[in-house]
C-alpha positions as CSV (number, residue, x, y, z in Angstrom):
1,M,-15.8,55.3,141.3
2,R,-19.7,54.5,140.2
3,R,-20.1,51.0,141.4
4,L,-23.1,50.4,138.8
5,Q,-19.9,51.0,136.1
6,V,-17.7,49.1,137.5
7,I,-20.4,46.1,138.0
8,Q,-21.1,46.7,133.5
9,R,-17.9,47.2,132.7
10,S,-17.3,43.8,134.4
11,V,-20.0,42.0,133.0
12,V,-19.0,43.0,129.4
13,R,-15.4,41.5,129.7
14,E,-17.0,38.4,131.7
15,M,-19.2,37.6,129.2
16,A,-17.1,38.0,126.2
17,C,-15.2,35.0,128.1
18,L,-18.3,32.8,127.4
19,G,-18.3,34.2,123.7
20,R,-21.3,36.7,124.1
21,E,-21.0,40.2,123.0
22,F,-22.6,42.6,125.5
23,Q,-22.8,46.3,126.0
24,A,-23.7,48.7,128.5
25,E,-27.2,50.4,127.8
26,G,-28.3,52.4,130.4
27,D,-29.3,50.5,133.6
28,V,-28.9,47.5,131.7
29,V,-25.9,45.0,129.7
30,R,-27.9,44.4,126.6
31,G,-26.6,40.7,125.1
32,P,-27.6,39.1,122.0
33,G,-31.1,38.6,121.0
34,T,-33.6,39.1,124.0
35,T,-30.8,38.6,126.8
36,A,-29.7,40.9,129.2
37,V,-28.0,41.4,132.6
38,A,-29.1,43.5,135.5
39,V,-27.6,44.9,138.4
40,R,-30.3,45.3,141.4
41,E,-28.5,47.8,144.0
42,H,-29.6,47.8,147.7
43,L,-29.7,50.9,149.8
44,G,-26.8,51.1,151.6
45,Q,-24.9,48.3,150.0
46,G,-21.3,48.9,150.0
47,G,-18.2,46.4,149.4
48,G,-18.0,43.5,146.7
49,H,-21.9,42.2,147.0
50,V,-23.9,42.5,143.8
51,D,-26.7,41.1,142.5
52,L,-27.3,39.9,138.7
53,G,-30.4,39.1,137.3
54,Y,-29.4,37.5,133.6
55,V,-32.3,37.9,131.3
56,L,-33.7,36.0,129.0
57,R,-36.7,37.9,127.1
58,I,-36.2,41.7,128.0
59,G,-39.3,43.6,127.7
60,E,-41.8,40.7,128.5
61,G,-42.8,41.2,132.2
62,G,-43.3,37.2,132.6
63,G,-40.2,36.7,131.0
64,P,-37.4,34.3,133.2
65,V,-34.9,36.1,135.0
66,V,-32.6,34.1,136.8
67,W,-31.5,35.9,139.6
68,D,-28.6,35.7,141.7
69,C,-25.9,37.4,144.5
70,A,-22.5,37.2,144.4
71,A,-19.4,38.5,146.5
72,G,-15.9,39.2,146.0
73,L,-12.6,39.4,147.9
74,G,-10.1,42.2,146.9
75,R,-8.2,44.8,148.4
76,T,-10.4,47.9,147.2
77,E,-14.3,47.5,146.5
78,E,-13.4,48.0,142.9
79,E,-11.4,44.5,143.1
80,Q,-14.1,43.2,144.8
81,L,-16.6,43.9,143.0
82,Q,-14.7,42.6,139.5
83,N,-14.1,39.3,141.5
84,A,-18.0,39.2,142.4
85,V,-18.9,38.9,139.0
86,R,-16.0,36.9,137.8
87,M,-17.6,34.3,139.8
88,W,-21.0,35.0,139.1
89,R,-20.0,34.6,135.4
90,T,-18.1,31.4,136.2
91,T,-20.9,29.3,138.3
92,T,-23.8,31.2,137.3
93,A,-23.8,32.7,134.0
94,S,-22.1,29.7,132.7
95,A,-25.3,27.3,133.6
96,V,-27.3,29.7,131.7
97,V,-25.2,29.8,128.8
98,E,-24.9,26.2,128.6
99,M,-29.0,25.8,129.1
100,L,-29.1,28.2,125.7
101,E,-26.6,26.1,123.9
102,R,-26.5,22.7,125.2
103,R,-23.4,21.7,123.6
104,G,-21.9,20.6,127.2
105,V,-18.9,23.1,127.4
106,H,-20.2,25.4,130.0
107,G,-21.8,23.0,132.5
108,D,-23.3,19.9,132.5
109,H,-27.1,18.2,132.1
110,V,-29.0,16.0,134.3
111,A,-32.0,15.2,132.9
112,P,-35.4,14.8,135.1
113,G,-35.2,10.8,135.3
114,A,-31.9,10.2,135.7
115,A,-29.7,9.5,138.7
116,G,-28.7,12.8,140.4
117,G,-31.7,14.9,138.6
118,V,-35.0,16.2,140.2
119,A,-38.3,15.3,138.9
120,G,-40.2,17.0,136.4
121,W,-37.3,19.3,136.0
122,H,-34.2,19.2,133.2
123,A,-31.1,20.7,135.8
124,V,-27.8,22.2,134.4
125,Q,-24.8,22.6,136.8
126,G,-22.1,25.5,135.9
127,P,-18.5,24.9,137.1
128,A,-18.5,25.3,140.6
129,C,-16.2,28.3,142.1
130,V,-13.8,26.6,144.9
131,F,-11.3,29.2,146.8
132,G,-9.2,30.0,150.1
133,F,-6.6,28.5,152.0
134,R,-5.7,24.9,150.8
135,S,-9.0,24.5,149.1
136,G,-7.8,21.3,147.5
137,P,-9.7,19.2,149.6
138,L,-12.9,21.1,149.5
139,G,-12.3,21.2,145.4
140,D,-12.0,17.4,145.3
141,W,-14.6,16.9,147.6
142,V,-17.0,18.9,145.1
143,A,-16.0,17.4,141.9
144,E,-16.5,13.9,143.3
145,H,-20.0,14.6,144.6
146,Q,-23.2,15.8,143.5
147,L,-25.4,18.1,146.0
148,L,-29.0,18.5,144.5
149,P,-30.1,15.4,145.6
150,A,-29.3,15.9,148.4
151,V,-31.2,19.2,148.7
152,A,-34.2,18.0,146.4
153,E,-36.8,17.3,148.1
154,V,-37.4,20.2,150.5
155,V,-36.2,22.3,147.4
156,L,-39.5,21.5,145.1
157,P,-42.1,23.2,147.3
158,H,-39.8,26.4,146.6
159,L,-39.8,26.1,142.9
160,S,-42.0,29.1,142.2
161,D,-41.5,29.8,138.7
162,P,-43.2,27.3,136.4
163,V,-40.3,28.2,133.6
164,L,-37.1,28.6,135.1
165,N,-35.5,28.2,139.0
166,G,-31.9,28.9,140.3
167,V,-30.1,26.7,142.9
168,K,-27.0,28.0,144.8
169,F,-24.9,26.1,147.5
170,F,-22.5,28.1,149.5
171,F,-20.5,26.0,152.0
172,G,-16.8,26.3,153.9
173,G,-15.1,27.6,156.2
174,R,-13.5,26.1,158.5
175,S,-13.8,23.8,161.2
176,G,-15.7,25.5,163.9
177,D,-16.1,28.4,161.6
178,E,-18.4,26.7,158.8
179,V,-21.3,28.6,156.7
180,A,-23.8,26.4,154.7
181,E,-26.6,28.0,152.6
182,V,-28.7,26.9,149.9
183,R,-30.8,29.9,148.0
184,V,-33.5,28.9,145.5
185,N,-34.3,32.2,142.9
186,G,-32.4,34.2,145.4
187,E,-34.5,33.2,148.5
188,P,-32.6,31.1,151.6
189,V,-34.4,27.8,152.2
190,A,-33.6,26.9,155.7
191,A,-34.2,22.8,155.3
192,A,-32.1,22.9,152.3
193,S,-28.9,24.7,153.9
194,A,-29.3,22.6,157.3
195,A,-29.0,19.6,154.7
196,L,-26.4,20.9,152.7
197,R,-24.4,21.2,156.3
198,R,-25.0,17.8,157.0
199,L,-22.9,16.4,153.9
200,S,-19.6,15.3,154.6
201,W,-17.5,18.2,153.0
202,P,-13.9,18.3,154.4
203,R,-13.6,20.8,157.0
204,G,-10.1,22.2,157.6
205,E,-8.1,24.7,159.7
206,R,-7.8,27.1,156.9
207,L,-11.0,29.0,155.8
208,A,-12.0,27.6,151.7
209,W,-15.3,27.7,149.8
210,A,-17.0,26.7,148.0
211,R,-19.9,27.9,145.4
212,C,-22.1,26.0,142.5
213,F,-25.1,27.0,140.7
214,V,-28.0,24.5,139.5
215,L,-30.1,25.6,137.0
216,L,-34.1,23.9,136.7
217,A,-35.8,24.1,133.8
218,A,-39.3,22.7,132.5
219,D,-38.6,22.9,129.3
220,P,-35.3,24.0,128.2
221,L,-36.0,23.6,124.6
222,S,-38.5,26.6,125.2
223,L,-35.6,28.9,126.0
224,R,-33.4,28.3,122.9
225,G,-34.7,31.2,121.0
226,A,-33.7,34.0,123.2
227,E,-30.3,34.8,121.6
228,G,-31.5,34.0,118.2
229,G,-33.1,35.8,115.8
230,A,-32.8,39.9,114.7
231,E,-35.2,42.0,116.7
232,P,-38.3,42.9,114.5
233,A,-37.4,45.9,112.2
234,D,-39.5,48.8,113.9
235,A,-38.0,48.3,117.4
236,A,-35.8,51.3,117.8
237,V,-33.6,51.8,120.4
238,G,-35.5,54.1,122.1
239,G,-38.3,51.3,122.5
240,R,-35.8,49.0,123.7
241,R,-34.6,51.2,126.1
242,A,-38.0,51.9,127.4
243,A,-39.0,48.0,128.2
244,A,-35.7,48.1,130.1
245,G,-36.4,50.7,132.0
246,A,-40.3,49.5,133.2
247,L,-38.1,46.2,133.9
248,L,-36.0,47.4,136.1
249,R,-38.9,49.8,137.5
250,R,-40.3,46.4,138.4
251,W,-37.5,44.4,139.8
252,R,-36.4,47.6,142.3
253,E,-39.8,47.5,143.6
254,R,-39.5,44.0,145.2
C-alpha cells in the first residue's frame, strides 16, 4: 500500500460528497478551476496521520492554502488514513467549500461585527465532528456553544496570512485524561489551547472527542473565482504539472 495513493483516492471520494470533482495528478489532487489538495508527508510518519492543504490558486506562489492535519482510527493503516481524510472533509474541506459557495449548505457564517465573530474577519465554521464512546453529551455541548469568541483575543496575533487563516479546535478525552488544542494555520497556540481547556465542555468517564474548524477571511468575495472559469487555452497539462511541482517543492521545504 502506498500511503499517497490511499490518501489521494480518499480525497477524490470525499470531495465528491461535497459535489466537487477532483482527480489525482502527480503529487496533488486537482479540483475545479485553480483549486487542488496537496499532501504533505513527514519522514517516519505512519499510522493515520495526514497533512492536507486545500489550495485555492495553484500556480500562484503566494496564493491561499488552508493547511490542516487530521488523524483517523481504524484496524489498518489504510482504514486510519481513509477515516482521517473523511474527518478532514467533514470539518475543514466543508468550511472551504462553504467559503467559496456562500450558500449556508456546508457551514455557518459569522460576519466581522456579529456576536461570536472576530473583528476584521469573516468567519465560516464547518460541521463539527464528535466521536468516541457515549459522545452525545459532548456533541450537545458543541452544538450549543461558540468556540471562537473564547479564543479570539489570543488568536488574533497569530493570523499571519492577510487573506485567509484556519483555526482548528480539538478537545475531549475523559475526566483526568483530557486534551484541548487550538491550532492556527497548523501551528499550536498555547494560550488559545489553555482558554479552550477552561471551557465547561463535559468530561465523562469514556473517551470522546470533538473537532471543529473555522476559516477567517479578510474578504471572502475575493476568493469566489477559485473554482470558476476555464483555464487559458494555452495552459497545457504539462504546464499545470510543472506549477504543481514547484508548489510542492516549496511546501516540502517548510
